[in-house]
Backbone as ProteinMPNN parsed JSONL, in Angstrom:
{"seq_chain_A": "MAKPKAPRRTLESYSVKHISKTIRAGDCVLMRPSDLSKPSYVARIERIEADARGSNVKIHVRWYYRPEESIGGRRQFHGSKEVFLSDHFDVQSADTIEAKCTVHSFKSYTKLDAVGNDDFFCRFEYNSSTGAFNPDRVAVYCKCEMPYNPDDLMVQCEGCTDWFHPACIDMTVEEAKRLDHFFCENCSAEGQKKLQNSHSASRHSDTKVDTKRRRR", "coords_chain_A": {"N_chain_A": [[39.595, -26.896, 26.843], [38.003, -25.283, 24.276], [36.044, -26.539, 21.885], [36.813, -25.888, 18.3], [34.562, -24.099, 16.521], [32.655, -25.87, 13.574], [33.472, -25.143, 10.203], [31.22, -23.54, 8.307], [29.347, -23.538, 4.994], [28.175, -21.746, 2.341], [24.975, -22.187, 0.387], [23.874, -22.505, -2.663], [21.32, -23.019, -3.146], [18.416, -25.091, -1.719], [16.804, -28.182, -0.871], [13.955, -28.405, 0.638], [12.65, -30.927, 2.474], [10.077, -31.086, 3.811], [8.289, -29.646, 2.829], [8.62, -29.92, -0.031], [9.673, -28.056, -1.417], [11.903, -26.337, -3.376], [14.505, -23.867, -2.171], [15.943, -20.661, -2.559], [18.176, -17.929, -2.15], [16.945, -14.769, -1.812], [14.144, -15.588, -2.303], [10.875, -15.73, -0.931], [9.422, -16.576, 2.168], [7.117, -18.498, 4.415], [7.312, -18.852, 7.939], [7.109, -20.725, 10.721], [5.612, -19.86, 13.601], [6.484, -19.2, 17.069], [4.439, -18.981, 18.742], [2.109, -20.8, 18.181], [-0.751, -19.937, 17.972], [-0.578, -17.585, 16.761], [-0.593, -15.786, 13.176], [1.518, -17.49, 10.461], [5.144, -16.337, 10.173], [6.356, -13.584, 7.8], [9.126, -13.925, 5.73], [12.297, -12.773, 3.805], [14.4, -14.647, 2.482], [18.137, -14.354, 2.984], [20.675, -15.575, 2.795], [21.654, -18.888, 2.707], [22.919, -21.522, 4.6], [24.879, -24.077, 5.548], [26.423, -27.009, 7.483], [29.441, -28.728, 7.296], [28.928, -31.289, 6.32], [26.308, -31.0, 5.162], [24.303, -30.888, 6.704], [22.096, -29.509, 9.074], [20.784, -27.141, 8.371], [20.597, -23.705, 7.87], [19.069, -20.667, 7.794], [19.47, -17.209, 6.808], [17.394, -14.578, 7.406], [15.48, -11.511, 6.362], [13.272, -10.3, 8.247], [9.626, -9.745, 7.285], [7.132, -7.059, 8.642], [4.092, -7.477, 9.869], [1.248, -5.136, 9.389], [-0.168, -4.945, 12.049], [1.997, -5.682, 13.784], [3.762, -3.497, 13.962], [4.869, -0.284, 15.509], [2.885, 1.575, 15.395], [0.81, 0.319, 14.783], [-2.338, -1.357, 13.135], [-3.785, 0.331, 10.57], [-6.721, 1.806, 8.887], [-6.192, 1.909, 6.367], [-4.597, -0.183, 5.78], [-4.015, -3.217, 3.93], [-5.331, -6.287, 3.97], [-3.514, -8.493, 3.328], [-1.151, -7.002, 3.443], [2.567, -6.382, 4.003], [5.429, -5.192, 5.757], [8.631, -4.24, 4.926], [11.299, -4.965, 6.988], [14.0, -3.885, 9.101], [15.063, -5.762, 10.42], [17.285, -8.376, 10.79], [17.836, -12.245, 10.978], [18.624, -15.432, 12.023], [17.701, -18.479, 11.316], [16.665, -21.822, 11.565], [15.926, -24.117, 8.89], [13.927, -25.747, 9.196], [11.93, -24.527, 10.233], [10.683, -23.539, 8.134], [7.442, -23.223, 6.522], [6.296, -22.769, 3.982], [6.508, -21.877, 0.736], [6.398, -18.443, -0.514], [4.913, -15.439, -2.089], [5.789, -11.868, -2.176], [4.554, -9.432, -3.402], [5.3, -6.166, -5.66], [3.518, -3.381, -4.597], [2.022, -2.23, -6.782], [2.164, -4.202, -8.705], [0.637, -6.283, -7.167], [-1.962, -5.139, -6.959], [-2.652, -5.593, -9.688], [-3.188, -8.171, -10.016], [-5.435, -10.828, -11.131], [-6.36, -12.659, -9.09], [-5.985, -13.47, -5.712], [-4.026, -15.373, -3.685], [-3.548, -17.567, -0.657], [-0.818, -17.407, -0.361], [0.005, -14.682, -1.179], [1.093, -11.728, -0.837], [1.666, -8.145, -0.347], [4.199, -5.378, -0.473], [4.76, -2.143, 0.566], [6.144, -0.153, 1.664], [9.203, 0.03, 3.688], [10.535, -0.489, 7.021], [11.345, 0.745, 10.234], [12.283, -0.982, 12.514], [12.847, -0.319, 15.316], [12.644, 2.499, 15.501], [9.953, 2.898, 14.512], [9.449, 4.347, 11.9], [8.546, 4.777, 8.612], [9.626, 4.303, 4.87], [8.837, 4.771, 1.941], [7.945, 7.72, 3.929], [5.536, 9.237, 2.985], [2.789, 8.874, 1.143], [0.325, 8.779, -1.768], [-2.872, 10.243, -1.39], [-6.472, 9.515, -1.415], [-10.142, 10.161, -2.024], [-12.688, 11.821, -0.202], [-11.962, 11.526, 2.683], [-9.378, 11.393, 2.688], [-7.371, 9.241, 2.651], [-4.614, 6.808, 2.326], [-4.687, 4.195, -0.417], [-6.215, 1.099, -0.11], [-6.091, -1.587, -1.463], [-8.193, -3.578, -0.762], [-10.472, -2.614, -0.782], [-13.223, -1.271, -2.65], [-13.667, 1.094, -4.648], [-14.786, 4.182, -6.505], [-14.152, 6.2, -9.473], [-14.104, 9.755, -9.921], [-15.08, 10.958, -13.036], [-14.72, 13.518, -13.685], [-12.521, 14.988, -12.252], [-10.926, 12.924, -11.694], [-10.344, 12.038, -9.039], [-10.38, 9.286, -6.472], [-13.205, 7.73, -4.852], [-14.497, 6.199, -1.885], [-17.284, 4.279, -1.865], [-18.887, 4.868, 0.897], [-18.159, 7.224, 1.602], [-19.136, 8.77, -0.181], [-22.175, 8.857, 0.333], [-23.238, 6.299, -0.458], [-23.923, 2.964, -1.234], [-22.037, 0.011, -1.581], [-23.276, -1.862, -3.48], [-24.647, -0.088, -4.898], [-22.764, 1.603, -6.073], [-21.164, -0.259, -7.692], [-23.173, -0.545, -9.733], [-22.889, 1.727, -11.289], [-22.775, 3.737, -14.152], [-21.688, 6.113, -14.727], [-19.718, 8.497, -12.824], [-19.508, 11.668, -10.958], [-17.861, 13.664, -8.648], [-18.819, 15.587, -6.222], [-17.988, 18.384, -6.211], [-17.731, 18.241, -9.232], [-19.893, 17.599, -10.141], [-21.94, 19.324, -11.605], [-20.782, 20.355, -13.9], [-19.885, 17.699, -14.945], [-22.794, 17.019, -15.527], [-23.269, 18.388, -17.739], [-21.304, 17.62, -19.624], [-22.555, 15.096, -20.093], [-24.999, 15.285, -21.214], [-24.243, 16.618, -23.752], [-23.106, 14.362, -25.064], [-22.649, 12.691, -27.496], [-22.432, 9.908, -27.281], [-24.526, 7.106, -26.456], [-24.095, 5.401, -24.139], [-21.489, 4.745, -22.083], [-20.287, 2.514, -20.83], [-18.789, 0.655, -20.624], [-16.509, 2.231, -20.152], [-16.719, 2.695, -17.576], [-15.676, 3.681, -14.091], [-14.8, 2.176, -11.9], [-13.383, 0.256, -9.408], [-12.855, -2.789, -8.32], [-11.376, -4.497, -5.923], [-11.678, -6.531, -4.663], [-10.689, -9.368, -4.374], [-10.29, -12.798, -3.85], [-9.262, -16.244, -3.274]], "CA_chain_A": [[39.511, -26.031, 25.775], [36.666, -25.2, 23.694], [36.183, -27.193, 20.508], [36.484, -24.764, 17.622], [33.415, -24.333, 15.522], [32.883, -26.451, 12.297], [33.309, -24.161, 9.235], [29.886, -23.646, 7.665], [29.672, -22.99, 3.686], [26.582, -21.112, 1.959], [24.629, -22.771, -0.35], [22.847, -21.936, -3.548], [19.627, -23.619, -3.159], [18.361, -26.21, -0.519], [15.239, -28.709, -0.929], [13.281, -28.476, 2.18], [11.839, -31.813, 2.022], [8.659, -31.509, 4.32], [7.066, -28.892, 1.679], [8.852, -30.147, -1.236], [10.088, -26.783, -2.272], [13.841, -25.959, -3.106], [14.583, -22.511, -1.739], [17.256, -19.876, -3.029], [18.54, -16.691, -1.763], [15.915, -13.695, -2.432], [12.823, -16.243, -2.128], [10.224, -15.414, 0.304], [8.979, -17.781, 2.789], [6.108, -18.485, 5.512], [7.885, -19.414, 8.709], [6.41, -21.252, 11.791], [5.927, -18.701, 14.797], [6.851, -19.702, 18.407], [3.303, -18.837, 19.516], [1.382, -21.329, 17.155], [-1.945, -19.241, 17.755], [-0.409, -16.222, 15.643], [-0.021, -16.522, 11.831], [3.098, -17.655, 9.961], [5.793, -15.128, 9.995], [6.841, -14.129, 6.504], [10.35, -13.419, 5.576], [13.047, -13.3, 2.759], [15.777, -15.395, 2.465], [19.386, -13.518, 2.249], [21.741, -16.53, 2.965], [21.439, -20.305, 3.07], [24.219, -21.763, 5.197], [24.876, -25.832, 5.843], [27.933, -27.245, 7.901], [30.341, -29.618, 6.606], [28.045, -32.568, 6.059], [25.423, -30.583, 4.45], [22.988, -30.711, 7.407], [22.011, -28.458, 10.221], [20.816, -25.75, 7.256], [20.267, -22.384, 8.532], [18.775, -19.429, 6.783], [19.449, -15.645, 7.171], [16.274, -13.983, 7.149], [15.179, -10.142, 6.808], [11.706, -10.442, 8.512], [8.495, -8.803, 6.806], [6.386, -7.419, 9.492], [2.36, -7.383, 9.662], [0.627, -3.841, 10.251], [-0.55, -4.791, 13.777], [3.443, -5.981, 14.618], [4.503, -2.361, 14.052], [4.55, 0.255, 16.64], [1.549, 2.03, 15.133], [-0.495, -0.787, 14.757], [-2.858, -1.62, 11.853], [-4.662, 1.495, 10.429], [-7.871, 1.457, 7.973], [-5.794, 1.855, 4.574], [-3.559, -1.291, 5.278], [-4.697, -4.07, 3.294], [-5.251, -7.707, 4.681], [-2.299, -9.068, 3.006], [-0.095, -6.002, 3.435], [3.569, -6.626, 4.914], [6.558, -4.112, 5.603], [10.011, -4.885, 4.765], [11.747, -4.378, 8.103], [15.567, -3.627, 9.142], [15.163, -6.828, 11.409], [17.465, -9.677, 10.668], [17.722, -13.02, 12.219], [18.946, -16.585, 11.53], [16.663, -19.54, 11.545], [16.428, -23.394, 10.882], [15.189, -24.129, 7.717], [12.869, -26.693, 9.817], [10.651, -23.844, 10.526], [9.902, -22.999, 7.056], [6.325, -23.658, 6.757], [5.907, -22.86, 2.764], [6.931, -20.684, -0.001], [5.104, -17.351, -0.601], [5.458, -13.979, -2.972], [5.795, -10.449, -1.809], [4.501, -8.082, -4.833], [5.055, -4.926, -5.352], [1.698, -2.617, -4.471], [1.607, -1.978, -8.058], [1.723, -5.591, -9.269], [-0.506, -6.857, -6.687], [-2.978, -4.446, -7.375], [-3.011, -6.081, -11.139], [-3.546, -9.552, -10.046], [-6.626, -11.366, -11.234], [-6.579, -13.539, -7.975], [-5.201, -13.374, -4.546], [-4.125, -16.618, -3.166], [-2.923, -17.441, 0.735], [0.501, -16.987, -0.322], [0.214, -13.655, -2.103], [1.38, -10.75, -0.083], [2.252, -7.12, -1.198], [5.036, -4.445, 0.089], [4.824, -0.776, -0.356], [6.574, 0.447, 2.821], [10.147, -0.429, 4.326], [10.045, -0.537, 8.266], [12.563, 0.669, 10.947], [11.563, -1.573, 13.872], [13.174, 0.824, 16.275], [11.941, 4.27, 15.444], [8.692, 2.954, 14.057], [9.525, 5.036, 10.688], [8.554, 3.966, 7.033], [10.013, 4.644, 4.018], [8.683, 6.406, 2.167], [7.195, 8.459, 4.864], [4.41, 9.701, 2.492], [1.864, 8.043, 0.044], [-0.71, 9.424, -2.392], [-4.108, 9.877, -0.587], [-7.652, 9.845, -2.09], [-11.271, 10.335, -1.567], [-12.842, 12.962, 0.987], [-11.483, 10.822, 3.648], [-7.759, 11.405, 2.428], [-6.604, 8.062, 2.947], [-4.002, 6.046, 1.153], [-5.358, 3.221, -1.056], [-6.293, 0.091, 0.496], [-6.347, -2.723, -2.319], [-9.528, -4.634, -0.614], [-11.724, -1.582, -0.502], [-14.172, -0.907, -3.855], [-13.403, 2.707, -5.127], [-15.138, 4.519, -7.883], [-13.427, 7.482, -10.063], [-14.745, 10.756, -10.752], [-14.817, 11.309, -14.443], [-14.038, 15.104, -13.802], [-11.432, 15.132, -11.493], [-10.324, 11.679, -11.635], [-9.693, 11.11, -8.041], [-11.141, 8.247, -6.255], [-13.845, 7.921, -3.543], [-15.078, 5.047, -0.993], [-18.758, 4.376, -1.576], [-19.426, 5.213, 2.018], [-17.831, 8.811, 2.078], [-20.404, 9.704, -0.931], [-23.379, 7.969, 0.759], [-23.651, 5.379, -1.502], [-23.53, 1.561, -0.979], [-21.121, -0.624, -2.501], [-24.037, -2.16, -4.357], [-25.092, 0.955, -6.082], [-21.467, 1.91, -6.437], [-21.081, -1.095, -8.727], [-24.143, -0.63, -10.996], [-22.648, 3.062, -11.964], [-22.085, 3.693, -15.361], [-20.831, 7.168, -14.632], [-19.951, 9.277, -11.575], [-18.924, 12.587, -10.945], [-18.09, 13.83, -7.5], [-19.853, 16.968, -5.583], [-17.453, 19.423, -7.223], [-17.619, 18.051, -10.534], [-21.05, 17.135, -10.44], [-22.301, 20.512, -12.344], [-19.935, 20.452, -15.114], [-19.94, 16.537, -15.225], [-23.986, 16.347, -16.163], [-23.492, 19.144, -18.955], [-20.703, 16.839, -20.4], [-22.998, 13.83, -20.418], [-25.766, 15.877, -22.049], [-23.709, 16.904, -24.839], [-22.242, 13.516, -25.404], [-22.926, 11.909, -28.512], [-22.728, 8.14, -27.077], [-25.66, 6.784, -25.717], [-23.471, 5.035, -22.872], [-19.911, 4.699, -21.804], [-20.324, 1.421, -19.811], [-17.392, 0.097, -20.812], [-15.534, 2.969, -19.498], [-16.857, 2.742, -15.771], [-14.436, 3.975, -13.713], [-15.072, 1.232, -10.779], [-12.438, -0.403, -8.917], [-13.418, -3.944, -7.556], [-10.259, -4.999, -5.672], [-11.959, -7.583, -3.664], [-10.29, -10.616, -4.925], [-9.666, -13.952, -2.773], [-9.337, -17.525, -3.706]], "C_chain_A": [[38.339, -26.18, 25.051], [36.81, -25.538, 22.46], [35.9, -26.076, 19.264], [34.987, -25.126, 16.814], [33.555, -25.171, 14.135], [32.724, -25.224, 11.472], [31.878, -24.506, 8.768], [29.932, -23.07, 6.074], [28.068, -22.47, 3.216], [26.274, -22.048, 0.531], [23.779, -22.226, -1.246], [21.223, -22.197, -3.525], [19.761, -24.841, -2.222], [16.853, -26.609, -0.531], [14.84, -28.886, 0.393], [12.046, -29.659, 1.779], [10.346, -31.923, 2.515], [7.599, -30.709, 3.847], [7.347, -29.376, 0.47], [9.016, -29.275, -2.233], [11.652, -26.698, -2.251], [13.615, -24.317, -2.903], [15.614, -21.836, -2.305], [17.284, -18.497, -2.04], [17.478, -15.332, -2.603], [14.446, -14.476, -2.289], [12.222, -15.678, -0.669], [9.349, -16.438, 1.025], [7.913, -17.716, 3.974], [7.244, -19.279, 6.523], [7.061, -19.84, 9.877], [6.572, -20.402, 13.068], [6.101, -19.533, 16.145], [5.277, -19.888, 18.92], [2.501, -19.272, 18.369], [-0.221, -20.764, 17.025], [-1.608, -17.99, 16.902], [-0.217, -16.947, 14.003], [1.29, -16.496, 11.669], [3.806, -16.263, 9.825], [6.244, -15.198, 8.531], [8.206, -13.487, 6.399], [10.887, -13.699, 4.314], [14.244, -13.563, 3.01], [17.15, -14.674, 1.835], [20.423, -14.383, 2.221], [21.182, -18.089, 3.207], [22.943, -20.827, 3.427], [24.025, -23.411, 5.753], [26.334, -26.037, 6.815], [28.329, -28.268, 7.067], [29.921, -30.426, 5.771], [27.058, -32.268, 5.206], [24.107, -30.436, 5.145], [22.989, -29.628, 8.264], [21.715, -27.1, 9.391], [20.224, -24.58, 8.464], [20.093, -21.471, 7.564], [18.67, -18.399, 7.412], [18.479, -15.27, 6.274], [16.154, -12.402, 7.136], [13.672, -10.597, 6.956], [10.486, -9.117, 7.824], [7.55, -8.742, 8.218], [4.998, -7.008, 9.143], [2.2, -6.138, 9.996], [0.526, -4.189, 11.89], [0.9, -5.363, 14.456], [4.226, -4.753, 14.432], [3.938, -1.495, 15.03], [3.576, 1.348, 16.29], [0.398, 1.353, 14.918], [-0.976, -0.927, 13.182], [-3.75, -0.474, 11.74], [-5.49, 1.002, 9.131], [-7.272, 1.149, 6.824], [-4.945, 0.453, 4.85], [-4.291, -2.282, 4.881], [-4.302, -5.259, 4.325], [-3.979, -8.559, 4.527], [-0.841, -8.157, 2.813], [1.292, -6.276, 4.624], [4.47, -5.448, 4.924], [7.845, -4.693, 5.554], [10.826, -4.27, 5.76], [13.433, -4.534, 8.19], [16.007, -4.901, 10.331], [15.644, -8.407, 10.806], [17.658, -10.738, 11.505], [18.506, -14.449, 11.436], [18.121, -17.648, 12.05], [16.998, -20.806, 11.195], [15.47, -23.465, 9.807], [14.229, -25.427, 8.248], [11.888, -25.915, 9.795], [9.896, -23.295, 9.434], [8.403, -23.901, 6.737], [5.862, -23.718, 4.964], [6.48, -21.549, 1.996], [5.814, -19.557, -0.099], [5.477, -16.225, -1.718], [4.936, -12.876, -2.165], [5.941, -9.807, -3.13], [4.788, -6.812, -4.324], [3.674, -4.271, -4.985], [1.638, -2.487, -6.093], [1.065, -2.973, -8.81], [0.77, -6.268, -8.359], [-1.734, -6.171, -6.654], [-3.916, -5.007, -8.869], [-3.492, -7.439, -10.81], [-4.87, -10.117, -10.409], [-7.25, -12.011, -10.145], [-5.621, -13.462, -6.982], [-5.27, -14.713, -3.639], [-3.578, -16.407, -1.798], [-1.645, -17.227, 0.663], [1.126, -15.848, -1.21], [0.187, -12.761, -0.81], [1.86, -9.449, -1.035], [2.872, -5.983, 0.092], [4.889, -3.035, -0.327], [5.758, 0.123, 0.578], [8.083, -0.515, 3.365], [10.163, 0.203, 5.636], [11.095, -0.012, 9.253], [12.014, 0.276, 12.148], [11.979, -0.932, 14.915], [12.617, 2.018, 16.372], [10.429, 3.941, 15.032], [8.471, 3.724, 12.434], [9.296, 4.115, 9.663], [9.256, 4.994, 6.058], [9.842, 4.126, 2.662], [7.821, 6.543, 3.24], [5.904, 9.087, 4.421], [3.75, 8.9, 1.201], [0.685, 8.858, -0.628], [-2.12, 9.07, -1.279], [-5.215, 10.114, -1.628], [-8.899, 9.99, -1.419], [-11.444, 11.497, -0.643], [-12.215, 12.674, 2.297], [-9.896, 11.142, 3.731], [-7.112, 10.421, 3.152], [-5.852, 7.138, 1.951], [-4.795, 4.979, 0.672], [-5.247, 2.094, -0.462], [-6.744, -0.985, -0.525], [-7.94, -3.713, -2.23], [-10.247, -3.83, -0.971], [-12.169, -1.361, -2.25], [-14.054, 0.778, -3.749], [-14.119, 3.091, -6.288], [-14.455, 6.141, -8.066], [-14.473, 8.652, -10.575], [-14.224, 10.879, -11.845], [-14.051, 12.874, -14.68], [-12.739, 15.244, -13.33], [-10.17, 13.995, -11.268], [-9.754, 11.258, -10.271], [-10.871, 10.161, -7.762], [-11.775, 8.097, -4.856], [-14.468, 6.563, -3.077], [-16.664, 5.204, -1.036], [-19.308, 4.842, -0.36], [-19.026, 6.593, 2.157], [-18.419, 9.323, 1.026], [-21.661, 9.373, -0.749], [-23.735, 7.198, -0.189], [-23.128, 3.811, -0.963], [-22.731, 0.88, -1.807], [-22.063, -1.491, -3.469], [-24.298, -1.401, -5.416], [-23.622, 1.717, -6.529], [-21.059, 1.157, -7.853], [-22.109, -1.081, -9.765], [-23.901, 0.974, -11.711], [-22.157, 2.792, -13.416], [-21.323, 5.057, -15.295], [-20.964, 7.874, -13.395], [-19.244, 10.407, -11.531], [-19.25, 13.357, -9.334], [-18.893, 15.075, -7.181], [-19.147, 18.159, -6.142], [-17.537, 19.316, -8.288], [-19.028, 17.811, -10.999], [-21.762, 17.963, -11.549], [-22.137, 20.318, -13.961], [-20.117, 18.868, -15.969], [-21.536, 16.27, -15.941], [-24.176, 17.433, -17.667], [-22.74, 18.252, -19.941], [-21.654, 15.5, -21.044], [-24.308, 14.105, -21.29], [-25.317, 16.342, -23.477], [-22.937, 15.637, -25.534], [-23.146, 12.602, -26.465], [-23.307, 10.143, -28.167], [-24.006, 7.91, -26.157], [-25.167, 6.402, -23.916], [-22.235, 4.706, -23.263], [-19.634, 3.292, -21.008], [-19.119, 0.877, -19.705], [-16.191, 0.962, -20.156], [-15.507, 3.247, -17.971], [-15.567, 2.866, -15.302], [-14.666, 3.415, -11.968], [-14.163, 0.458, -10.405], [-12.876, -1.416, -8.076], [-12.04, -4.789, -7.298], [-10.419, -6.279, -4.95], [-11.904, -9.11, -4.129], [-9.58, -11.744, -3.8], [-9.798, -15.287, -3.373], [-9.253, -18.4, -2.846]], "O_chain_A": [[37.665, -27.2, 25.196], [37.657, -24.941, 21.795], [34.842, -25.446, 19.268], [34.508, -26.243, 16.613], [34.658, -25.105, 13.593], [31.986, -24.318, 11.859], [31.437, -25.652, 8.852], [30.623, -22.061, 5.935], [27.022, -22.835, 3.751], [27.147, -22.499, -0.211], [22.904, -21.472, -0.82], [20.26, -21.523, -3.889], [20.797, -25.458, -1.971], [15.904, -25.854, -0.319], [15.499, -29.56, 1.184], [11.008, -29.511, 1.134], [9.502, -32.6, 1.929], [6.411, -30.813, 4.154], [6.398, -29.354, -0.314], [8.737, -29.392, -3.426], [12.412, -26.941, -1.313], [12.697, -23.676, -3.413], [16.463, -22.65, -2.668], [16.357, -18.206, -1.285], [17.416, -15.138, -3.817], [13.517, -13.682, -2.139], [12.834, -15.324, 0.338], [8.565, -17.112, 0.357], [7.933, -16.623, 4.539], [7.963, -20.167, 6.064], [6.09, -19.094, 10.0], [7.702, -20.28, 13.541], [5.734, -20.706, 16.072], [4.963, -20.939, 19.478], [2.138, -18.422, 17.556], [-0.888, -21.122, 16.054], [-2.556, -17.426, 16.356], [0.129, -18.085, 13.688], [2.114, -15.848, 12.314], [3.223, -15.245, 9.453], [6.492, -16.257, 7.954], [8.374, -12.452, 7.044], [10.376, -14.566, 3.606], [15.048, -12.876, 3.64], [17.325, -14.445, 0.639], [21.329, -13.963, 1.5], [20.229, -18.274, 3.965], [23.933, -20.614, 2.728], [22.999, -23.776, 6.327], [27.218, -25.181, 6.781], [27.598, -28.674, 6.164], [30.327, -30.462, 4.609], [26.769, -33.148, 4.396], [23.069, -30.041, 4.614], [23.901, -28.805, 8.186], [22.32, -26.067, 9.68], [19.633, -24.707, 9.536], [20.823, -21.409, 6.575], [17.987, -18.325, 8.433], [18.427, -15.399, 5.051], [16.827, -11.896, 8.034], [12.997, -11.12, 6.069], [10.591, -7.895, 7.929], [7.211, -9.743, 8.848], [4.782, -6.253, 8.196], [2.922, -5.755, 10.916], [1.188, -3.618, 12.757], [0.905, -5.483, 15.682], [5.418, -4.851, 14.725], [2.802, -1.686, 15.464], [3.523, 2.185, 17.191], [-0.758, 1.773, 14.885], [-0.253, -0.691, 12.213], [-4.482, -0.217, 12.697], [-5.122, 0.057, 8.433], [-7.69, 0.186, 6.181], [-4.594, -0.032, 3.774], [-5.376, -2.368, 5.455], [-3.399, -5.286, 5.161], [-3.487, -9.212, 5.448], [0.198, -8.493, 2.245], [1.105, -6.357, 5.838], [4.26, -4.633, 4.026], [8.063, -5.705, 6.22], [11.143, -3.096, 5.568], [14.043, -5.248, 7.393], [17.067, -4.921, 10.956], [14.894, -9.324, 10.472], [17.694, -10.503, 12.713], [18.904, -14.346, 10.275], [17.87, -17.67, 13.255], [17.833, -20.826, 10.292], [14.36, -22.934, 9.837], [13.822, -26.112, 7.31], [10.829, -26.379, 9.371], [8.808, -22.729, 9.544], [8.382, -25.132, 6.743], [5.131, -24.646, 4.618], [6.811, -20.483, 2.516], [4.623, -19.714, 0.169], [6.613, -16.35, -2.176], [3.857, -12.906, -1.573], [6.96, -9.644, -3.8], [4.67, -6.364, -3.184], [2.69, -4.972, -5.22], [0.557, -2.991, -6.398], [-0.004, -2.942, -9.421], [-0.044, -6.952, -8.981], [-2.668, -6.842, -6.216], [-5.117, -4.943, -9.133], [-4.394, -7.811, -11.561], [-5.664, -9.614, -9.614], [-8.479, -12.037, -10.072], [-4.436, -13.387, -7.306], [-6.267, -15.078, -3.015], [-3.131, -15.289, -1.542], [-1.153, -16.796, 1.707], [2.214, -15.864, -1.784], [-0.582, -12.985, 0.125], [2.316, -9.586, -2.17], [2.336, -5.756, 1.177], [4.894, -2.757, -1.526], [6.096, 1.205, 0.099], [7.971, -1.74, 3.408], [9.853, 1.394, 5.647], [12.129, -0.595, 8.926], [11.327, 1.047, 12.819], [11.096, -1.044, 15.766], [12.133, 2.456, 17.416], [9.639, 4.856, 15.267], [7.38, 3.634, 11.871], [9.676, 2.944, 9.673], [9.44, 6.186, 6.307], [10.532, 3.207, 2.221], [7.014, 5.661, 3.532], [5.138, 9.484, 5.299], [4.479, 8.368, 0.364], [0.096, 9.643, 0.115], [-2.33, 8.055, -0.614], [-4.983, 10.813, -2.615], [-8.847, 9.959, -0.19], [-10.451, 12.138, -0.298], [-11.943, 13.637, 3.014], [-9.294, 11.122, 4.804], [-6.397, 10.649, 4.128], [-6.378, 6.754, 0.906], [-5.757, 4.744, 1.404], [-4.085, 1.843, -0.144], [-7.927, -1.301, -0.399], [-8.566, -4.288, -3.121], [-11.023, -4.331, -1.785], [-11.229, -1.309, -3.042], [-14.375, 1.466, -2.78], [-14.088, 2.261, -7.196], [-14.288, 6.991, -7.192], [-15.388, 8.514, -11.387], [-12.996, 10.933, -11.924], [-13.196, 13.242, -15.484], [-11.86, 15.643, -14.093], [-9.012, 14.114, -10.868], [-8.902, 10.376, -10.176], [-11.932, 10.094, -8.383], [-11.115, 8.275, -3.833], [-14.945, 5.837, -3.949], [-17.257, 6.067, -0.388], [-20.426, 5.326, -0.536], [-19.697, 7.207, 2.987], [-18.357, 10.552, 1.054], [-22.406, 9.579, -1.708], [-24.731, 7.542, -0.825], [-22.063, 3.622, -0.376], [-22.772, 1.272, -2.973], [-21.419, -1.883, -4.442], [-24.248, -1.761, -6.592], [-23.679, 2.462, -7.507], [-20.72, 1.749, -8.878], [-21.816, -1.705, -10.785], [-24.674, 1.363, -12.586], [-21.381, 1.91, -13.784], [-20.239, 5.068, -15.878], [-22.061, 7.955, -12.841], [-18.161, 10.302, -12.107], [-20.369, 13.59, -8.876], [-19.648, 15.504, -8.054], [-19.906, 19.018, -6.591], [-17.439, 20.421, -8.823], [-19.287, 17.829, -12.203], [-22.211, 17.293, -12.478], [-22.954, 20.188, -14.873], [-20.381, 18.75, -17.166], [-21.606, 15.42, -16.829], [-25.068, 17.255, -18.497], [-23.284, 18.023, -21.021], [-21.512, 15.022, -22.169], [-24.688, 13.212, -22.047], [-26.194, 16.404, -24.338], [-22.199, 15.861, -26.493], [-24.155, 11.96, -26.175], [-24.168, 9.418, -28.666], [-24.298, 8.637, -25.208], [-25.626, 6.868, -22.873], [-21.864, 4.435, -24.405], [-18.488, 3.175, -20.574], [-18.525, 0.686, -18.643], [-15.143, 0.476, -19.732], [-14.634, 3.808, -17.308], [-14.554, 2.385, -15.811], [-14.681, 4.187, -11.009], [-13.978, -0.363, -11.302], [-13.33, -1.032, -6.998], [-11.592, -5.577, -8.13], [-9.468, -7.006, -4.662], [-12.868, -9.869, -4.224], [-8.586, -11.538, -3.104], [-10.735, -15.315, -4.171], [-9.313, -19.588, -3.165]]}, "name": "protein", "num_of_chains": 1, "seq": "MAKPKAPRRTLESYSVKHISKTIRAGDCVLMRPSDLSKPSYVARIERIEADARGSNVKIHVRWYYRPEESIGGRRQFHGSKEVFLSDHFDVQSADTIEAKCTVHSFKSYTKLDAVGNDDFFCRFEYNSSTGAFNPDRVAVYCKCEMPYNPDDLMVQCEGCTDWFHPACIDMTVEEAKRLDHFFCENCSAEGQKKLQNSHSASRHSDTKVDTKRRRR"}
């Protein structure tokens, strides 16, 4: 006769000794992949369980997928630290946790002063069976009509307020960084009039240049 399984209990927190960190439900963690040549998996802890003796700790996780792990693969607008919250749930040993990490909202990520190795961002939920995203549409910018990649520098037109990649407006990144003013092709004539009529010699403090290349 099969031996009945010992009852397991839910833990409010658990101290992961090999990383000297305490984890709780809702925390995000990096987990060791089965193929060590691949980057660490990113997951959100849903529940922590242990056996009656408090050992053999298991974590119930919801996986984040990296763009290259999705059906469509990585695209130009995907940030280097972007992940998708998937519908893929799993149970793993707490021993496979490599570190704690933070998965920011897209908006809060773009406001970070510096991006560390343990910082990621998520703007989509991902259905691992169908490859569908939620939301299925996001704002697009520039002449190329691409969603915003926070790794890329963009400049803002002072007329229409749209954002542009330097390469899409025949400009180098270095040239874009030196701009005091920028008007796109459609707004340039009107923009030049505004500058000529301006009483201010310079509005350098209002330069619309977005430099999101932050690494630590």
